C-alpha positions in Angstrom: 68.7 309.3 189.6 69.5 305.7 190.6 67.2 303.1 189.4 67.3 299.3 191.1 67.1 296.4 189.1 68.0 292.8 189.5 71.1 292.5 187.6 73.0 289.6 188.2 75.7 288.0 185.9 74.4 284.6 186.5 70.9 285.5 186.8 70.0 284.9 182.9 72.0 281.6 183.2 70.2 280.3 185.8 66.5 281.4 184.8 67.3 279.8 181.4 68.3 276.5 183.3 71.7 276.6 181.9 73.2 276.3 185.3 71.5 275.5 188.9 71.7 278.1 191.5 73.9 275.5 193.4 76.7 275.6 190.9 77.4 279.4 191.6 80.1 279.7 194.0 81.8 283.4 193.8 84.4 284.7 196.3 84.2 288.0 197.9 86.8 289.5 196.0 85.2 288.5 192.6 81.9 290.1 193.7 83.5 293.5 194.8 85.3 293.5 191.5 82.1 293.1 189.7 80.6 295.8 191.6 83.5 298.2 190.7 83.2 297.3 186.9 79.0 298.1 187.1 79.9 301.5 189.0 82.2 302.4 186.0 80.1 301.0 183.1 76.7 302.1 184.9 77.0 304.3 187.5 73.3 304.9 187.6 72.5 301.0 188.1 72.2 299.7 191.5 73.3 296.0 191.4 71.1 293.9 193.8 72.6 290.3 194.7 70.6 287.6 193.3 68.8 285.8 196.2 69.1 281.9 196.0 66.0 280.3 197.0 66.2 276.7 198.0 63.8 274.6 196.7 61.1 273.3 198.9 61.0 269.5 198.8 58.1 267.9 200.4 58.9 264.2 201.0 55.8 261.7 200.4 55.6 258.1 201.3 55.7 255.7 198.6 52.2 254.4 198.0 52.2 250.5 197.6 49.5 248.5 195.9 48.0 245.8 197.8 48.2 242.6 195.7 45.0 240.7 196.0 44.8 237.1 195.5 41.8 235.8 194.2 40.8 232.9 196.4 39.0 230.1 194.6 35.8 229.2 196.2 35.7 225.1 197.0 33.0 223.2 196.2 31.5 221.2 199.3 33.5 218.1 198.2 36.6 219.9 197.8 36.0 221.4 200.9 35.8 217.9 202.8 38.9 216.6 200.6 41.0 219.7 202.0 39.7 219.0 205.6 40.6 215.3 205.3 44.1 215.9 203.8 44.6 218.7 206.8 43.8 216.0 209.3 45.8 213.5 207.8 49.2 215.6 207.9 48.6 215.7 211.8 47.9 212.1 212.1 50.4 210.7 214.9 50.3 207.9 217.4 49.4 210.5 220.0 46.7 212.1 217.9 45.2 208.9 216.3 41.9 208.8 218.2 40.9 212.5 217.8 42.1 212.7 214.3 40.3 209.5 213.1 37.3 210.7 214.5 37.6 213.9 212.7 38.1 212.0 209.6 35.3 210.0 209.8 32.8 213.0 210.6 34.2 214.5 207.3 33.6 211.2 205.1 29.9 211.1 206.5 29.5 214.5 204.7 29.9 213.1 201.3 26.4 212.7 199.6 27.6 210.3 197.2 30.5 207.7 197.1 33.5 208.7 198.8 36.1 209.7 196.0 39.2 207.8 195.3 41.2 211.1 196.3 40.7 209.8 200.1 42.7 206.5 199.4 45.4 208.6 197.3 45.8 211.1 200.2 46.3 208.2 202.6 48.8 206.5 200.3 50.4 209.5 199.3 51.0 211.0 203.0 51.9 207.5 204.5 54.5 206.8 201.8 56.0 210.4 202.4 56.3 210.1 206.3 58.1 206.6 206.0 58.5 206.5 209.6 54.7 206.6 210.3 53.5 203.9 207.7 52.3 201.6 210.8 49.8 204.5 211.9 48.5 205.0 208.6 47.7 201.5 208.0 45.8 201.1 211.6 44.0 204.2 210.4 43.0 202.7 206.7 42.2 199.5 208.6 39.6 201.4 210.9 38.1 203.4 207.8 37.7 200.7 205.8 35.8 198.6 208.4 33.2 201.8 208.5 33.5 202.7 205.0 33.8 199.7 203.0 33.7 201.5 199.7 37.2 202.8 200.4 38.6 199.1 199.9 37.8 199.1 196.3 39.5 202.6 195.9 42.8 201.4 197.7 42.8 198.2 195.5 42.7 200.1 192.2 45.9 202.0 193.5 47.7 198.7 194.4 47.0 197.5 190.9 49.3 200.0 189.8 51.8 199.2 192.2 54.1 196.9 190.3 54.2 199.2 187.2 56.5 201.6 189.4 59.4 199.3 188.9 59.4 200.0 185.2 60.1 203.5 186.2 63.5 202.6 188.0 66.2 205.1 186.8 69.7 205.1 188.2 71.2 208.4 188.5 74.9 209.2 189.7 75.4 211.4 192.9 77.0 213.7 190.8 73.6 215.0 189.5 72.5 215.9 192.7 69.0 217.0 192.2 68.1 214.0 190.1 70.0 211.6 192.3 67.7 212.9 195.3 64.3 212.5 193.2 65.7 208.9 192.6 66.3 208.4 196.1 62.8 210.0 197.1 61.1 207.8 194.6 62.7 204.5 196.0 61.7 205.4 199.6 58.1 205.9 198.6 58.0 202.5 196.6 59.5 200.5 199.7 57.0 202.6 202.0 54.0 201.6 199.8 55.4 197.7 200.0 55.4 198.1 203.9 52.1 199.6 203.8 50.9 196.5 201.9 52.4 194.2 204.3 51.1 195.5 207.2 47.6 195.8 205.9 47.8 192.3 204.6 48.7 191.5 208.3 45.9 193.0 209.5 43.9 190.9 207.0 42.6 194.4 205.2 44.4 193.3 202.0 43.7 189.5 200.7 46.8 187.3 200.8 46.1 186.5 197.5 46.6 190.0 196.3 49.9 190.2 198.3 50.8 187.0 196.6 50.3 188.0 193.1 52.4 191.1 193.7 55.3 189.1 194.9 55.0 186.9 192.1 55.1 189.8 189.5 58.3 191.1 191.5 59.9 187.8 191.4 59.2 187.3 187.4 60.9 190.9 187.0 63.8 189.9 189.2 64.4 186.9 187.3 64.3 188.9 184.1 66.4 191.7 185.0 69.4 189.7 186.6 70.0 188.1 183.1 69.9 191.6 181.4 72.9 194.0 180.9 72.8 197.2 183.1 69.9 196.2 185.4 71.8 195.9 188.5 69.9 198.9 189.9 66.5 197.4 189.2 67.3 194.3 190.8 68.6 195.6 193.8 65.3 197.9 194.2 63.0 194.7 193.8 65.0 192.6 196.0 64.4 195.4 198.7 60.7 195.3 198.1 60.5 191.5 198.1 62.3 191.5 201.4 59.5 193.6 202.7 56.8 191.8 201.3 58.3 188.4 202.5 57.3 189.5 206.4 53.4 189.3 205.0 53.4 186.3 202.7 53.2 183.1 204.6 56.4 181.1 204.1 54.4 177.9 202.9 52.2 180.2 200.4 52.6 178.7 196.9 53.9 181.7 194.9 54.5 179.8 191.3 55.1 176.2 190.3 54.6 174.6 193.8 57.5 177.1 195.0 56.9 179.1 198.1 58.3 182.5 198.4 60.6 181.1 201.0 61.9 178.7 198.4 62.9 181.6 196.1 64.5 183.4 198.7 66.8 180.3 199.8 67.6 179.8 196.1 68.4 183.3 195.6 70.8 183.3 198.5 73.3 180.7 196.9 73.4 182.6 193.6 76.9 183.9 192.5 77.2 187.4 191.1 79.4 186.3 188.6 77.0 184.0 187.0 74.6 186.7 186.0 74.7 190.0 184.1 72.7 192.4 186.8 73.1 190.7 190.2 75.1 192.5 193.1 76.5 190.9 196.2 74.5 193.2 198.0 71.1 191.8 196.9 72.9 188.1 197.4 73.8 189.2 201.2 70.3 190.5 201.7 68.7 187.2 200.9 71.4 185.3 203.0 70.1 187.4 205.8 66.6 186.5 205.3 67.1 183.0 205.5 69.2 183.0 208.5 67.6 180.3 211.0 66.4 183.1 213.3 63.9 184.1 210.2 63.0 181.3 208.6 60.0 178.7 209.6 59.4 175.8 207.2 
């Protein structure tokens, strides 16, 4: 009697996980040799070939967890400020009428005093978009007329203006990131001087305020040109003095019966070799200012 059993040489190895079915590769000659051996050793046992079953793999799409960001709920005033900032960023000569009206409507929503943030927004954005200082000056002049409380906020910002000259730090171009940061600060500083100049010419800022700023800068300039290592500071101060020069009346007394015009003429005659921190660049800038076309005595 012949019995049938599942008896492959590799069955046990496969079942015990020693080898994988895919690793079994027998030639036909080898298979025939094994069968002949089995017939000799166990003639009553019929060898049934091992059937390799392919693993059934079911592909499943990866499950991605949706990242949820908790959105902070803004207060009523915070929402108003957010709207104003958005409108300010859209301000151009072409959108002036629409944007100024939108901002006015937002300002009317404040139940209490208008926060200083509004003035800060105008100054920050105006001094960042340096090519649009004029249009922001016009907007501010319009808003101050309708919302007088904005004036005190702006004057508080202006009062801190001269302190930015204590933060001047020269950085060599080799340090690219810091050099770019320094250049950005210088541009913002000059843009603020331009904003002050335009608002002074619009009679939004009193000439006395601009005169006081000019006097402080003059004192810093005279101090720094006699100190070692202050050339970059004097260059930057001169840039701002030249801008303010366009706002201060040429006959306005700045200090000790001298007008700003008198100081500019005096500086234009200086020699860089006579001072510790005075560049020819700054002297030439003053010389340009005192040309017959620009000076009115």
